[in-house]
N, C-alpha and C positions, 0 to 999 in steps of 0.2 A: 320594633324598629322597621321590620319588614313591611308592616302595615303603613307606616309613614312614608316609606320609599314608594310603595304602590300608589299612595295618594298623590305624591309629587309627580310620579310618572303620568298618572291620569290627568293631573292638572296641566302639565306641559303639553300633553297630547291634545287636550281640548284647546289650549291656547294656540298651538300650532295650527289646528284646524280652523280656528277663528281667523287667524292671520291669513291663511290660505284663502278663506272665503272672502275676506276683505280685498285681497289682491285680485281675485277673480272678478269681484263686483266692479273694482276700479277699471280692470281691463275691459269689461263689458261696457262700462260707462264711456270710456275713451273710444271704444269701437263705435258706439252709438253716435258719437260726435264727429266721426270721420265722414267727410263729404267729398265726393268726387266731382270735379268740375267737368265741363264738356270737352276738355283736352285730355282728360284722364288723369289729371293731377289730383292727388289725395291730400286733403287738408284735415287737420285735427284742431278743433276749437275748444280750449278749456273754458274760455269766456268769450262773450261776443266782442267783436272789434269795436273800439270806442271812437275811432276816427276813420272814416271811409271816404272814398272818392268814386264816383260813377262816371264812366266815359261813354255813355249812350243814353238818350232820352228815355228809352223803354226801361232801362235799369233804374234810372232816377224815379220813374213812376212807381216801380215796385217798392222802392224804399218808402215813399210816401204812403202807398196803399197799405203797407204793413205797419205804418205809424212809427217808424224808427228814424225819421228824418233828423232827429237831434244829433245823430252820429255823422250826418253828412257834412263834410267840410269842403268839398269841391265837386264840381261837375262841368259840363260843357256849355258853350254858348247856345246850343240847340235844346238844352234842357229847360223847357218853358212851361211844363205842366207838372203839377198844379202851379198856380201863380207864384207861390212861395219859392218854387225851384229857381225862379229867375234871380232871386236875391243871393243865392249861394255863390261863393267864390268861383270864378270861371278859370279853368286851367287849359282850355283849348277848344278846338272845333271838331273833334272826333278823328281827324287825320293828322293834325299837327298840335303839339302840346308844349306848354311851358314847363319843362321838367324841373327847372330850378324852383319854380313856384310849388310844384307838386312835392318836392323834397322838403321845402320849408313848412308845408302843411303837415308833415310827419304822419302820413296815413298808416294805419295798422293793416289796411286791406284796400286794394283798388279793384273795382269790378270793370271788366271790359267784355266786348262781344267779338265773335269771330268775324261776322259780316260787316260790322260797323267800324272796327279798328284794324290796324295793320300788324303784320308779324314784326315789323321794325319797332313798333311801339311796345309790343310784348317783350322783345329782346332787350330793349332799353331799360324797361322796368326790372327785368331779371339782372341786368348789369348793375343797376343801382341798388340791388338787394331789397327791392320793394315787393311785398307779397301780392300776387295777382290772382284773382279768381275769374276764370274765363267761361262765359256762357255762349250758347249757340242756339237760341230759340227760333228755329225756322218753321215750326208748325205749332198747332194748338197744344199738342203733347209736349213739345219743347218749351213752350211758354209756361205750362204747368210745372214742368220739371225745374225750370229756373226759379219760379215763384216758391216752390217747396224748398229748394236749396237755400234761398234767402231766409225763408222761415226757420229752417234748421239752424242756420248760422246765428240768428238773433234770438234763438230760444222760443220761437213762435210757430213751431211745427204744427201744433194742434189748430191754431188759428188759420194757418195757411191751408191746411187740409179742409177745413170748413168752408173757406172761400172757394177753393177748387171744386168742392162738391156742389156749391151753389151755381158755379159756372156750368158744370156738367148738366145740372138739372135744367137750366135755361136752354142750353143747346138741345137737349133731348126733347124739351117741350116744343121748340121750334120745328125740329125734324118730324115729330109726331103729328104736327098740325098740317103738314103738307099732304095733299091729296095724291094717292098712288095712281089715280086715273088721269090726273092732269098731265097734259103734254109738256115735256120738259123744254123750257125755253133756253136759248143760248145767250151768252154774254161775253163781253171782253172787258177786262179791267185794264184800262189804259194808263200806264205809268207815265209815259212821255209821248208827245206828239211827233217830235222830230229828233231822231227817227221814231217810227211807230214801235214803241216798246210795251209789251204786255206782261202781265203776271202769269207765269206758267203754272203747271200742275204741282210742282214740288215746292210750293210756297204757302205760308200761312194765309196769304191773301186769297189764294184759290179756295181755301177752306170756307171763307165767307160765302163764296158762290155755291159750293157744294151743300153747305148746311141749309142755305136758303132755296135749294132745289134747282139751281141754275147749272147749265153745262158750259164749261169754259171752252171757248173756241181755240185756246192755246194749249189744251190738255195733251195734244199729241207731240208737243215739243219736249225734248229732254232737258232744255235749259230752264233755269229758274225765271229769267227775265228775257225771253226771246225777242228779237227784232223781226217784225214782219214787213213785207212789202205792202204797198197800198193795194196792189192787185189781190193779194191774199185776203185782205180784210174784205174786199168787195165780194170775193168768192164765198167766204164764210158767212158774210152778211148777218151779224148777230142781232138778236131781238133787243138786247140792251147794251148800252155803253156806260160803263161806270168810270168816272174820272175825278181825281182829286182837284177840286176847284169850286167855283160858285156858279149859280144859275146864270149870271150875266155873261158867262163865258160860252154860252151855247153857240153864238155866231163864230166864235174862235174854232170850235170843233167842226161846225158845219162847213166853214170856208177854208179849213186847213188844206184840203185837197178837193179839187173841183168835182171829181167823180164820186166823192163820198156823199154828195147830195142825194144819191139814189139808195143809200143804205136804209133799211127798214127802221133802225133805231133813230135815225135823223129825221126821216119823213114823219114818223109817229111821235117825235120828240120824246123818245124813251131813253134820254140821257140822264143818269143819276149822278149829280155832283155831290161829292162827299168831302168830309174834313180830312185833309192830308195827314195831319198829325194823329188823328184818331185811328185812321185805317192803315197807315203805313208803319206803325210801331208795334212790334211783337211783344206787347206787354200786358198789364192787367186790365186794359180796356178792350181786349179782343172781343169779349162777349158783348160789350156795349156797341161795338161796331157791327157785329152780327145782328143784334137786335134792331139797330138803326136801319140796316139794309133790308131786313125782312119787313119791317114796318113800312118803309118807303115803297117796296115792291107791291105790297098788298093794299096800299092806299090808292093804287092806280086802277 
């Protein structure tokens, strides 16, 4: 009888250990699915959200780049890339939204950005009980973090890491191709003409310049998008002007301010017109923009 009791004790002990092991594995699994957004909110995803809304073009582009657009039920009027994104139900313009329509779409998760959307929008979603994931990709590292977050949410972490590794490889290749003996040329990335607004040092746009070996004339400003006087631009006299527009707009730049006709970049026609949507969205096409700028610089 004593032997049978011992057998039962051993059996229950082993059974208990097995249960404890399962609980620990489940806790580890749940912990691995915990993702922190850029506001510090922690999310746990047992399964990927089946109905999502993206409230910024860059976030919509990530969804398509990861190949999970079948879950996309709503986005903004500015979400126009890729072409298929235009056909998704529109819920607003990034600043104002049709919350009634959003509620009827019954999203499991809404993706928003800090820079593109407002606190009022965030608070309204919280009030409606809608789950919101907030991203703040203001640098290349931030873009990679957002991309990886999305990958984890949709069970595509491995694929996201492979894509990020390819981005890093391209950037490294561009940097290594720059001559250390070459004199660093200056550039200004002109966001707006009136007033003269430039991309400052603490922006993902500045990283285009740095990666391509250019020195940003606005790097001394603490602001992300500082406004400069016409006289300051004359004094800094950049080698290149980069502007979101088309080649036909050269006269527009040249004639914006009479004194700008003496700028080196204008006299030498070193104005690089770039695709606004490609360059001004902190999303998965960041490296495409870098490659484009590098190619254009070295064609000259």
